[in-house]
Structure formats: structure tokens, C-alpha cells
C-alpha positions in Angstrom: 23.0 11.9 8.7 26.5 11.3 10.1 28.6 13.5 12.3 31.6 14.9 10.3 34.9 15.9 11.9 37.5 18.0 10.1 40.5 20.1 10.7 40.2 23.5 12.5 40.8 26.7 10.6 44.3 28.0 10.1 45.8 29.8 13.0 46.3 33.6 12.4 49.9 34.6 11.7 51.7 35.5 14.9 49.6 33.3 17.1 52.2 31.2 19.1 49.7 28.3 19.3 50.1 27.9 15.6 53.8 27.0 15.9 54.1 23.2 15.8 56.9 23.4 18.3 54.5 25.0 20.8 51.7 22.5 20.0 53.2 19.2 18.9 49.8 17.5 18.6 48.8 19.9 15.9 51.4 19.0 13.3 51.3 18.2 9.6 51.3 14.5 10.2 48.2 14.8 12.4 46.6 17.0 9.7 47.3 14.3 7.1 45.8 11.7 9.4 42.7 13.7 9.9 42.3 14.4 6.2 42.5 10.7 5.5 40.0 9.9 8.3 37.6 12.4 6.8 38.1 10.9 3.3 37.5 7.4 4.6 34.3 8.4 6.4 33.0 10.2 3.3 33.7 7.2 1.1 31.8 4.9 3.5 28.8 7.1 4.5 27.0 7.9 1.2 23.2 7.8 1.1 21.0 8.2 -1.9 17.4 8.9 -0.9 16.3 8.7 -4.5 17.0 5.0 -4.5 14.9 4.4 -1.3 11.3 4.3 -0.2 10.3 5.6 3.2 9.1 2.4 4.9 5.9 3.0 6.8 4.0 1.0 9.4 0.8 2.3 10.9 1.5 5.7 9.3 5.0 6.1 10.8 8.3 5.8 9.1 10.3 2.9 10.5 12.9 2.5 7.8 14.5 3.4 4.4 13.7 0.5 2.0 15.9 0.2 -1.1 13.8 0.1 -4.2 15.6 -3.0 -5.3 14.6 -4.7 -2.1 11.0 -3.6 -2.5 11.1 -5.4 -5.9 12.4 -8.5 -4.1 9.7 -8.3 -1.5 7.0 -8.0 -4.1 8.4 -10.9 -6.0 8.2 -13.0 -2.9 4.6 -12.2 -2.4 5.2 -9.7 0.5 2.4 -7.1 0.6 3.6 -3.6 0.1 1.2 -0.7 -0.3 1.3 1.6 -3.4 4.0 4.3 -3.5 2.9 7.6 -2.2 4.8 10.9 -2.8 6.2 12.9 0.1 6.7 16.6 0.4 10.5 16.3 0.1 10.3 14.5 -3.3 10.8 11.0 -1.8 8.2 8.3 -1.9 6.8 6.2 0.8 5.4 2.6 0.9 3.5 0.8 3.6 4.8 -2.5 4.9 2.2 -5.3 5.2 -0.8 -2.9 5.2 -3.8 -4.5 6.8 -1.7 -6.5 9.2 -2.5 -4.7 12.5 -1.4 -5.4 16.0 2.0 -6.2 17.5 1.6 -10.0 17.5 0.1 -10.3 14.0 2.7 -8.0 12.4 5.6 -9.7 14.3 4.5 -13.1 13.1 4.3 -11.9 9.5 7.8 -10.4 9.8 9.2 -13.6 11.3 7.9 -15.6 8.3 9.3 -12.9 5.9 12.7 -12.9 7.6 12.9 -16.7 7.2 12.0 -16.4 3.5 14.7 -13.8 3.0 17.3 -16.0 4.7 16.3 -19.1 2.7 16.6 -17.1 -0.5 20.1 -15.8 0.5 19.1 -12.2 0.9 20.0 -11.9 4.6 22.9 -13.6 6.4 24.2 -14.0 9.9 21.0 -15.1 11.6 21.2 -13.7 15.2 18.3 -15.2 17.1 17.8 -11.7 18.4 14.8 -9.5 18.0 14.9 -5.8 17.1 12.0 -3.4 17.5 10.2 -2.0 14.5 9.7 1.5 15.6 9.8 5.1 14.6 11.9 6.3 17.6 13.6 5.0 20.7 10.9 6.4 22.9 8.0 5.3 20.7 6.1 2.0 21.3 7.4 -0.9 19.2 5.0 -1.7 16.4 6.4 -5.2 16.0 9.7 -7.1 16.3 11.9 -8.7 13.6 15.0 -10.9 13.5 18.0 -8.7 13.7 19.6 -10.1 10.5 16.7 -8.7 8.4 16.9 -5.1 9.8 19.4 -3.7 7.3 17.7 -5.4 4.3 14.5 -3.5 5.3 16.5 -0.4 6.2 14.9 -0.3 9.7 15.8 2.3 12.3 18.0 0.5 14.9 19.8 1.5 18.1 23.2 0.7 19.6 25.4 1.6 22.5 29.1 2.2 22.1 31.7 3.0 24.8 35.1 4.6 24.7 37.4 2.8 27.3 39.7 5.5 28.4 42.7 4.7 30.6 43.2 6.9 33.6 46.6 8.4 33.5 48.9 9.6 36.2 51.0 11.7 33.8 48.6 14.5 33.0 49.2 15.8 29.5 50.6 12.5 28.3 47.9 12.2 25.6 44.9 9.9 25.3 45.2 6.2 25.8 42.2 4.0 24.9 41.4 0.3 24.9 39.9 -0.8 21.6 38.7 -4.2 20.4 38.9 -6.1 17.1 35.7 -7.8 16.0 35.9 -11.6 15.5 36.5 -12.7 11.9 33.3 -14.8 12.3 31.1 -11.7 12.7 28.6 -11.3 9.9 29.0 -7.5 10.0 32.4 -5.8 9.7 34.4 -9.0 10.5 38.0 -8.4 11.7 37.6 -4.6 11.9 38.6 -2.4 14.9 35.7 -1.3 17.2 35.2 0.6 20.4 36.1 -1.3 23.5 32.4 -2.1 23.9 29.7 -1.9 21.2 26.4 -3.6 20.8 23.0 -3.5 19.1 20.0 -2.8 21.3 17.5 -5.6 21.3 13.8 -5.1 21.8 12.9 -4.5 25.5 16.3 -3.0 26.3 17.6 0.5 26.6 20.9 2.2 25.9 22.4 1.9 29.4 21.3 -1.7 30.2 22.5 -2.7 26.7 25.9 -1.2 27.4 26.3 -2.7 30.9 25.4 -6.2 29.5 27.9 -5.8 26.6 30.6 -4.5 28.9 30.7 -7.9 30.7 30.2 -10.0 27.6 32.7 -8.3 25.3 35.4 -7.1 27.8 34.8 -8.6 31.2 34.0 -5.3 32.8 31.9 -6.0 35.9 28.6 -4.2 36.4 30.0 -2.2 39.3 32.6 -0.6 37.1 30.4 -0.4 34.1 27.9 1.6 36.2 30.4 4.5 36.2 30.0 5.2 32.5 29.4 8.7 31.4 26.7 9.3 28.7 27.6 11.7 25.9 24.6 11.9 23.7 23.8 10.2 20.4 25.3 10.0 16.9 22.9 9.1 14.0 24.2 7.2 11.1 22.3 6.8 7.8 24.3 5.2 4.9 24.0 2.8 2.0 25.5 -0.7 2.5 25.7 -3.7 0.1 23.2 -5.5 2.3 20.7 -2.5 2.5 20.7 0.5 4.7 22.2 1.3 8.1 19.9 3.8 9.8 21.2 3.7 13.4 21.2 5.8 16.5 24.4 5.2 18.4 24.4 6.1 22.1 27.8 7.2 23.2 29.4 6.6 26.5 32.9 7.0 28.1 34.3 4.9 30.9 37.5 5.8 32.8 39.4 2.5 33.4 42.0 1.9 36.1 45.6 1.8 34.7 45.9 -1.9 35.5 42.7 -3.0 34.0 43.0 -5.5 31.1 39.8 -6.5 29.2 38.9 -10.1 28.6 36.3 -11.2 26.1 33.6 -13.6 27.4 31.4 -14.3 24.4 33.8 -15.0 21.5 32.7 -11.9 19.5 36.1 -10.1 20.1 39.3 -11.5 18.8 41.7 -9.0 20.3 41.9 -6.1 22.7 44.6 -3.4 22.3 45.7 -0.5 24.4 46.6 2.4 22.1 47.8 5.9 22.2 46.9 8.8 19.9 49.3 7.9 17.1 48.1 4.4 16.9 44.5 5.5 17.0 45.1 7.9 14.1 46.9 5.2 12.1 44.0 2.7 12.6 41.2 5.2 11.8 43.0 6.8 8.8 43.6 3.4 7.2 39.8 2.6 7.3 40.5 -0.4 9.6 37.9 0.8 12.2 34.2 0.6 11.7 32.4 3.8 10.8 30.4 3.8 14.0 33.5 3.3 16.2 35.5 6.0 14.2 32.8 8.5 14.9 32.5 7.6 18.6 36.3 7.7 19.0 36.6 11.1 17.3 33.8 12.4 19.5 35.7 11.4 22.6 38.9 13.1 21.4 37.0 16.2 20.4 35.3 16.5 23.8 38.6 16.0 25.6 40.2 18.8 23.6 42.6 17.1 21.3 43.6 19.7 18.6 42.4 18.9 15.1 39.1 17.1 16.0 36.9 20.1 16.4 33.3 19.3 15.5 32.4 20.7 12.0 29.1 19.1 11.0 28.4 19.3 7.2 
């Protein structure tokens, strides 16, 4: 499931708000941008449940395992249970049935992740552990190396933040800081991202993850990062060449002083850029921004009342 944004309905004849001269933000160029953004998102967010198995641990779904990856796992000697039909027509399979307990299952998954990496099925080893869980507020059933999460289609969590510049000229339009991912990143290298974005490791939570990433990615001190405003969660479920991204993205906004300039600390960001609405639309409509960041950016624009970004979930 992905949040979808589209253009608002046509304005009734005679409504002065429909006149582009009265509402310069809602012109044909912006409409064209929004149509291209919607098309880019649609092209990058397909998901085919028929090609997946609901991945189960201790009777709870923790992922969407591609059938092709299930075949790889079985070929490597990984124990998967028999397929069992679900009420919605999908099928489910248990991961490592008979391996019970957090430590036992975690050890088995650590060995499996190394096997997958050695065989070339996963890349970008992170030395970071993600929880194997059915929900953010559910106990972790195990942990696994982050690099293997998408191969298994595991449910993961992330925090993203819109860095919004405080403006003295009210009505001057939105200005945001965005960041470009390092070309050395294993996921979405070189693409534009929100000012701050990071996966949530086991033992963390959305806010503490964000505050840590604020300092590492953009040099935002904890005192300033503590002013962030939470704005809910966007769930993304889509097919990827490396597997499945099933991620709950927790959304935050932070109002930044006009003179603030972000500075990366950990080498994972190659560039920061301060952009207005026109540049944002160009970047998003060209597909140069990650899916997650595009959705989070559009969410901020919608909430702040920019015409054309009204929320129309499909």
C-alpha cells in the first residue's frame, strides 16, 4: 500500500479560484508536473501478491517472500514450512519452523544472511540489525542483518523528515532542504532524498532514530531536532529487483532557521540543496527522488495547503 496523490477536481465554471491569474500555483505547468509525479510513482510502486508468500514466524506474518527467493532458500538448505492457503487466495510459508526463541532464531538468520551474501543474493552489508516482527509495537521475534531484509521481504521501519525553511515573506511558497544520497549507497545511490531519512534498527523507535540521523546526516543538533513535529506514517509495499520493500515510514517536519545550512557527518550524503516549489516539482516529476522521499515531500505540501497535492488515496 502506498499513498497516492493526484490533482484536485476541476473548478466549477465561474469560480474565481479556478482562474490561473488568481491562483498562480495551480497552473497547467504544475498540473503537468503532478501528472508526471503520479506516473513516476505508479511505475515504481507495483506489487504482485500472486508472486509472493506470506512469510510467517511463530504464526505471525513478518514479510512477503518472493516465490523465486523461496526457491533459492530451499536450494540452500534453509528450512521453510509447507505452503498453506490463506483466505484471500495468497499462500503462507513458515520461516525456519521448529527454531524457537529469539536467540536461536537470530543465530539461524545470521548464518542464513551470510550464506545469501556469499552467494551474491544480497549486497551492501550494513552491520546493522533489523527486527523480525509483525508490527512496530510487537515484540521482536528475532533480528537479522539489514542487508537481507528486502530479500526476505521483511516488514521494516524508517523515519523521514521534511526540513522546511522558516520564511519571513509569508506566501512566498515552500522552501525545503533536501539531500542527495551518496553514490556509494547500496540502495538508491545518487538519488534525492528528504533532508533526513534513516532505517530503524532493532531497539530504536521512530523519534530516537530521527534525532540520531539528524545529527549524522545533516549536522542538526539534538536541541533543534527535538522540535520536530510528527505527522503519522506512510506504508510502502512494492516489488524491487532485490525483493520486496514493505516499510512503514514515520513522517516528521522540522522548521529550520533561515540561516541554517546542513552539513553531513557520516559520508552518506553527497549534497544538500535548498529548493523552492518549482525545483521540487522538477526533481520529483523526473523520478530523481526516491519513492519514500517523494511521498513524504508530497505529504508535507498537501498538509500545508499547496494546491494540486490534495490527498486522493487509490
